[in-house]
C-alpha positions, -999 to 999 in steps of 0.1 A, spaced: -325 33 -136 -360 33 -156 -395 38 -147 -413 5 -128 -452 2 -123 -467 -22 -103 -501 -43 -110 -517 -71 -92 -511 -100 -120 -506 -133 -102 -485 -148 -133 -453 -132 -121 -444 -116 -155 -426 -86 -165 -440 -64 -196 -408 -49 -214 -401 -35 -246 -378 -55 -265 -354 -28 -274 -348 -23 -234 -346 -60 -227 -316 -59 -253 -306 -32 -234 -305 -52 -202 -289 -84 -220 -318 -105 -209 -335 -134 -227 -370 -143 -234 -389 -158 -199 -355 -155 -181 -361 -138 -145 -351 -105 -135 -349 -93 -96 -366 -61 -101 -355 -33 -67 -374 -4 -62 -370 20 -31 -387 1 -5 -390 -33 -21 -377 -62 -42 -395 -82 -67 -384 -114 -87 -405 -111 -125 -404 -133 -158 -394 -111 -184 -416 -107 -218 -413 -85 -245 -442 -63 -250 -443 -37 -280 -470 -18 -264 -446 -7 -235 -428 24 -236 -389 18 -235 -373 25 -206 -405 14 -187 -413 -19 -166 -446 -30 -155 -447 -62 -137 -467 -84 -114 -463 -83 -75 -466 -120 -69 -431 -129 -52 -421 -100 -30 -398 -95 -3 -411 -62 12 -448 -73 24 -457 -35 30 -461 -30 -8 -481 -61 -10 -512 -38 -1 -510 -13 -32 -532 -18 -59 -507 0 -82 -470 17 -74 -451 42 -99 -417 49 -91 -379 40 -103 -358 12 -98 -335 -12 -114 -338 -46 -129 -309 -72 -121 -309 -105 -141 -307 -139 -118 -290 -170 -123 -319 -195 -117 -320 -236 -111 -344 -256 -102 -353 -261 -68 -347 -297 -49 -361 -284 -13 -375 -257 3 -384 -250 44 -418 -226 38 -436 -208 67 -477 -208 58 -495 -174 64 -536 -184 65 -562 -162 73 -579 -181 106 -567 -202 133 -593 -228 123 -571 -234 92 -542 -235 115 -555 -261 134 -566 -282 103 -532 -278 85 -513 -285 116 -533 -320 123 -527 -326 87 -490 -322 91 -493 -350 117 -512 -378 101 -508 -369 64 -476 -348 57 -476 -355 19 -506 -338 12 -498 -308 27 -468 -310 8 -485 -316 -21 -509 -288 -13 -481 -264 -12 -461 -278 -48 -496 -271 -63 -496 -236 -50 -460 -226 -60 -459 -247 -93 -437 -229 -118 -428 -197 -97 -392 -187 -90 -383 -177 -56 -357 -170 -32 -347 -166 5 -369 -143 23 -391 -135 -3 -427 -140 0 -451 -153 -26 -486 -140 -29 -513 -164 -27 -548 -150 -19 -560 -137 -53 -554 -171 -69 -585 -197 -70 -562 -225 -51 -553 -202 -28 -590 -189 -20 -599 -230 -17 -570 -239 10 -574 -206 29 -538 -195 25 -530 -161 23 -492 -163 15 -462 -183 21 -429 -166 30 -397 -187 18 -371 -194 48 -345 -211 32 -335 -232 -3 -312 -260 -9 -285 -244 -27 -270 -205 -22 -250 -202 -51 -281 -193 -76 -299 -161 -73 -335 -179 -77 -353 -213 -75 -380 -224 -99 -404 -251 -82 -417 -282 -96 -432 -313 -89 -402 -328 -77 -392 -303 -52 -391 -314 -19 -411 -287 5 -409 -285 45 -432 -266 65 -415 -249 92 -443 -233 107 -479 -221 103 -490 -188 114 -520 -165 104 -525 -138 85 -529 -112 114 -495 -122 131 -477 -118 95 -489 -84 89 -481 -67 122 -459 -38 120 -425 -49 130 -406 -21 126 -389 -14 164 -398 19 174 -367 40 189 -362 33 228 -331 59 236 -321 54 271 -343 22 277 -317 -2 262 -313 -20 296 -350 -25 304 -354 -36 270 -330 -61 276 -344 -72 309 -376 -77 293 -365 -97 262 -350 -122 285 -377 -127 306 -397 -134 272 -372 -156 259 -360 -178 285 -385 -205 284 -370 -210 249 -332 -203 251 -331 -229 282 -361 -255 267 -339 -280 273 -332 -272 305 -370 -265 321 -387 -294 330 -429 -290 333 -422 -283 370 -397 -254 362 -425 -242 342 -449 -230 368 -423 -208 383 -414 -185 356 -426 -151 355 -460 -144 333 -465 -111 341 -445 -76 339 -457 -42 353 -445 -12 341 -449 20 359 -435 54 355 -446 92 347 -465 95 316 -446 102 284 -411 77 293 -416 52 269 -436 25 284 -457 14 251 -427 19 231 -407 -1 251 -435 -28 247 -437 -25 212 -399 -28 207 -394 -60 229 -422 -74 205 -405 -72 176 -370 -81 188 -382 -113 203 -408 -120 173 -437 -122 194 -476 -108 184 -486 -80 205 -524 -76 216 -533 -43 229 -560 -38 255 -572 -3 259 -598 5 286 -622 26 262 -624 -8 237 -633 -31 266 -660 -7 283 -697 -16 271 -728 1 278 -750 -27 284 -753 -55 314 -724 -77 307 -707 -64 274 -678 -51 292 -669 -88 307 -680 -103 274 -655 -77 258 -625 -89 277 -630 -125 278 -630 -125 240 -598 -105 241 -582 -129 263 -593 -162 246 -579 -141 212 -545 -144 231 -549 -180 241 -555 -192 202 -523 -166 196 -502 -182 217 -506 -216 198 -490 -199 174 -456 -188 188 -445 -159 219 -477 -134 222 -479 -106 248 -511 -95 265 -503 -57 268 -527 -39 292 -519 -3 289 -533 19 318 -543 -11 338 -554 10 368 -586 24 347 -594 -14 337 -587 -27 370 -588 -3 400 -584 -10 435 -618 -25 443 -614 -10 478 -623 22 468 -650 12 439 -683 3 441 -691 -6 405 -693 -47 400 -681 -42 364 -647 -34 378 -646 -64 404 -657 -88 376 -628 -75 351 -603 -79 377 -616 -116 386 -615 -125 348 -577 -114 345 -571 -134 379 -585 -162 364 -565 -158 333 -532 -158 349 -540 -187 366 -549 -205 333 -514 -196 319 -494 -208 344 -477 -235 324 -483 -214 290 -446 -208 278 -455 -184 247 -480 -154 266 -468 -131 289 -489 -104 305 -475 -66 306 -489 -39 321 -481 -2 318 -494 23 343 -483 58 357 -508 54 389 -493 20 405 -509 28 437 -544 25 422 -540 -11 403 -555 -38 423 -533 -53 450 -543 -89 440 -528 -82 403 -497 -71 425 -485 -104 438 -461 -130 425 -482 -150 404 -499 -118 384 -476 -91 381 -443 -108 393 -418 -83 381 -425 -42 386 -400 -24 368 -399 12 371 -397 35 341 -384 72 354 -378 101 340 -345 98 319 -314 113 334 -290 135 313 -269 107 296 -301 87 285 -319 122 273 -287 125 251 -294 87 237 -326 101 231 -320 130 215 -295 113 191 -319 90 182 -349 115 177 -327 138 155 -310 109 136 -328 119 104 -333 153 109 -307 183 90 -291 195 116 -265 227 116 -231 223 126 -236 247 157 -260 222 173 -247 210 206 -270 177 216 -250 177 248 -260 211 262 -297 202 248 -294 176 271 -282 190 298 -309 220 296 -338 196 293 -338 188 328 -372 166 338 -381 163 300 -395 124 292 -391 110 259 -422 124 245 -411 156 255 -379 153 234 -399 145 204 -420 174 212 -390 199 210 -377 182 180 -411 188 160 -410 225 178 -377 232 162 -386 217 125 -419 240 127 -393 270 133 -375 263 106 -401 260 79 -425 289 94 -388 312 100 -386 306 60 -349 294 65 -333 287 28 -307 261 43 -337 242 58 -310 232 86 -320 232 124 -298 253 143 -289 252 181 -310 282 185 -341 270 174 -341 240 200 -333 269 223 -368 284 217 -383 252 214 -370 245 249 -386 276 263 -420 266 244 -421 233 255 -432 226 290 -420 188 306 -451 167 314 -437 163 348 -438 194 358 -474 201 346 -496 206 377 -470 206 404 -476 229 431 -452 262 433 -437 254 399 -423 290 386 -408 300 354 -377 313 370 -357 341 348 -323 328 346 -298 348 376 -258 342 368 -234 345 397 -218 373 381 -253 394 384 -247 391 423 -225 419 434 -201 410 464 -210 382 492 -179 361 476 -180 338 507 -216 332 509 -218 327 470 -191 299 475 -207 285 505 -236 280 483 -218 264 455 -203 240 480 -238 232 494 -260 231 463 -236 231 429 -209 204 440 -231 174 448 -250 176 419 -221 187 392 -193 168 409 -209 136 425 -178 117 420 -160 139 440 -185 128 471 -186 93 464 -146 94 466 -146 109 500 -177 91 513 -198 124 514 -232 119 519 -251 147 496 -267 175 516 -310 177 522 -313 209 532 -297 245 534 -308 277 555 -301 307 545 -307 336 572 -297 370 577 -316 408 574 -342 417 548 -332 425 512 -297 410 514 -306 391 485 -312 357 499 -340 349 474 -313 357 446 -284 335 459 -310 305 456 -322 317 421 -287 317 410 -275 283 425 -306 268 405 -297 287 374 -261 270 374 -273 234 379 -302 239 355 -325 224 384 -362 225 385 -371 252 407 -401 248 429 -411 277 452 -433 275 477 -451 299 502 -480 296 532 -504 306 510 -500 278 489 -496 250 517 -522 258 541 -555 245 537 -592 246 549 -592 208 547 -577 185 573 -548 166 559 -546 186 525 -517 205 533 -495 173 543 -507 155 512 -494 187 490 -462 187 508 -459 147 499 -471 155 461 -446 183 459 -413 160 468 -428 133 446 -427 156 416 -393 173 426 -379 134 430 -391 128 395 -379 163 381 -340 157 398 -319 176 403 -345 199 417 -345 227 444 -372 233 468 -373 267 479 -394 276 511 -388 314 513 -399 328 552 -400 296 559 -406 306 597 -444 314 587 -446 280 570 -431 259 600 -425 274 633 -412 263 665 -437 237 679 -457 248 713 -443 231 743 -470 241 763 -502 237 738 -515 197 738 -533 204 702 -512 201 667 -525 226 643 -518 229 607 -483 245 608 -473 216 633 -486 189 609 -467 207 581 -433 205 597 -443 169 608 -449 158 570 -417 179 559 -393 162 585 -404 128 570 -402 139 533 -365 153 541 -356 120 559 -367 99 530 -393 82 551 -421 97 534 -415 82 502 -440 59 487 -427 25 476 -443 32 445 -422 62 438 -387 49 445 -363 37 417 -362 -2 408 -328 -9 419 -307 -39 424 -290 -27 453 -300 -16 488 -284 24 495 -285 41 526 -300 72 524 -280 103 511 -254 77 496 -243 81 460 -236 47 440 -220 44 407 -237 32 375 -221 22 344 -232 41 315 -223 38 278 -198 69 280 -180 59 316 -195 62 347 -227 82 359 -236 86 396 -271 89 415 -283 94 447 -309 78 464 -324 110 473 -325 118 439 -305 150 440 -337 171 457 -324 200 480 -346 221 505 -333 254 504 -346 277 529 -349 315 538 -359 332 568 -352 365 588 -358 348 618 -337 316 627 -346 319 660 -385 307 654 -380 278 635 -382 241 655 -346 223 668 -357 195 647 -357 209 617 -325 228 615 -300 197 630 -277 183 612 -291 153 587 -319 177 579 -305 213 575 -267 205 568 -261 240 561 -268 273 582 -254 303 565 -258 337 572 -260 363 545 -251 395 557 -257 429 547 -230 442 521 -200 460 534 -184 492 515 -164 468 491 -198 445 485 -214 478 480 -193 490 458 -198 462 435 -236 461 437 -239 497 427 -220 487 395 -240 461 388 -274 477 389 -260 506 371 -245 483 341 -271 497 318 -278 532 332 -260 561 313 -236 577 337 -218 608 337 -191 612 364 -208 590 391 -182 580 420 -190 548 434 -162 548 461 -183 580 473 -216 562 471 -201 532 486 -184 551 516 -225 570 521 -244 542 521 -238 523 555 -264 503 565 -280 501 534 -288 466 522 -289 449 484 -324 462 478 -323 497 493 -293 500 469 -313 490 438 -338 517 451 -309 545 453 -304 538 417 -338 536 405 -346 572 422 -312 590 406 -323 579 374 -361 593 379 -346 623 396 -324 628 359 -360 622 344 -375 646 367 -349 676 356 -356 668 319 -373 645 299 -347 645 274 -322 636 299 -292 612 283 -275 602 316 -274 603 356 -247 622 376 -236 622 405 -258 653 419 -286 630 411 -277 604 431 -270 628 463 -303 639 457 -317 604 459 -295 601 491 -317 625 509 -346 607 502 -338 567 501 -331 558 537 -316 525 549 -342 494 556 -312 485 585 -304 494 617 -274 489 639 -293 471 665 -307 447 638 -271 441 623 -253 434 659 -288 412 667 -281 392 638 -240 392 645 -251 379 676 -268 349 662 -236 339 642 -217 338 674 -241 315 692 -241 293 659 -276 297 654 
């Protein structure tokens, strides 16, 4: 290992101290390959007494990593290896030129005077020592400026037994291709696209089809090849990264069109800018594969039905004409990306323009695991980091959110002064709490729910089991439902007296499956504007499907959607909301633009299996969205809502019996300092107490203890007896009998 310094000398010389040359067993004017951390160079060594020992100063005229070519001077460390060289008999080259006019001239000369181009290359490469995949920098030479040649890439050499090949006038040169400088300098490093391998392969197949089956695709078949693809999906799911990855995999040049770069201030400037970009795409397609990427195409070509401006209409017309122009051009593909497909003009969403639409949805658990593995591949992780657990708790997070989680974890390590400089699982868990998923932002009714474990709910063992069957099993064990041919439940209704922890049971179910929890009330749904409430229902279900598994909780549902009137002909807001809710639960309200792109038709509620990298994963057409409702008045609900197929399970949450009251009291007094408290006596003396009443009883007992003395350190049985004198049950025998009769009638 020695110190190396790169300069812009075009002589392909390496200055080295004679003592260092002797140590390397090199001879005068012999060729060495100098390797640094990110590049390789081929140089001819010449001794120089002015150079320090163990130091190299060499030219970057022949290099393997083009990123170094743009550096003025680089100081780093590297190795020098002696090369076995020979006179080159033949070479295959790629010429990189300054502009497209030179490409046309050179291609014309290759057809008419091929020897002229060959002699030009010989003059440019005379006495250079090269190797396969190395690039010769020509742009700073006098001949290179005259011919307009930027670089020359060596594709192959005649004999692989040698390390390097010296070019002279007898070398036979073949030109494989001629490309522009702009295409050559495009960043070819593909971005990480965890979880999108299937979509990437599909895009690569479409882009490569004309080349893989060139002999079979006649001129007539070229007209039916796809020319446009629309990627749609929520923000941050990786649409732009997917296009960049496909461009790198297929060696295609990407021309990105962003709306702010197109729109101009003066009249006609916008159309002129877009026209120039489209002409540029056609020019680049003459060199090879080209992708015209329209990012946020909905802002570039919005739906003309809702636009009054002539500018947007003209842009759409230009793009339509461009699609018609490239029908038989096999080298160009148009890819659009949008998170609002409904806003894209319909004239573009037909065969012949955007022929295919691919849905890039929110990643599922296995896809999140794949993304996390790629995002954290270069991070120093501690042994306690469980990426599978992290993928489970990041439900609803898109790729951009997961990158943000990793970034936050790194910041926590840096700011925390961790000596080990390793990211622990605790750092990731804190990051997850800080980073809100993009898909959940702006969602009406989304709440930050504090976790509730089943052990925190005393008693109600039978009801817990029924809720676990209705909520947990379809999400945690979908393969069992698929094996038995069971459809996923769509809705669960909990009814019972007030204060019997119906809401707490729902929170515990959402915690156990790590589901997105959306709680809606009448105040959030009802609006003074006609149609606004129905639109809100639609948006809530749309966001819930995207962030599935999700639980939409309607507390006091009887006040939101009650029973429809049989006498009145006027439909109020409540009836319209009920109608929208029924449509959404049936799946009728799902917009086509919000559905997953699947190759199979699946009946609503059925579960289909799809192969993943590690076994099988299952997904439901209803996207694991479960409606859970709670009410004290089930008799006020409409029959159309509580029928099977909508509300599939109706569960009665009874007031706690003596055994349940015993367990509830133990839960509420878990953190209290108790002394001589008899829970059996308390549970016997608290008949008709609901769970909320028992919580209030424990609170009053603790207050009585502090009333006796602010220095009190425990709560005694006497304090509970005093609390029983003031805290009365909220339930009555007639109320409990009413609910019991409802249960007997099966309501």
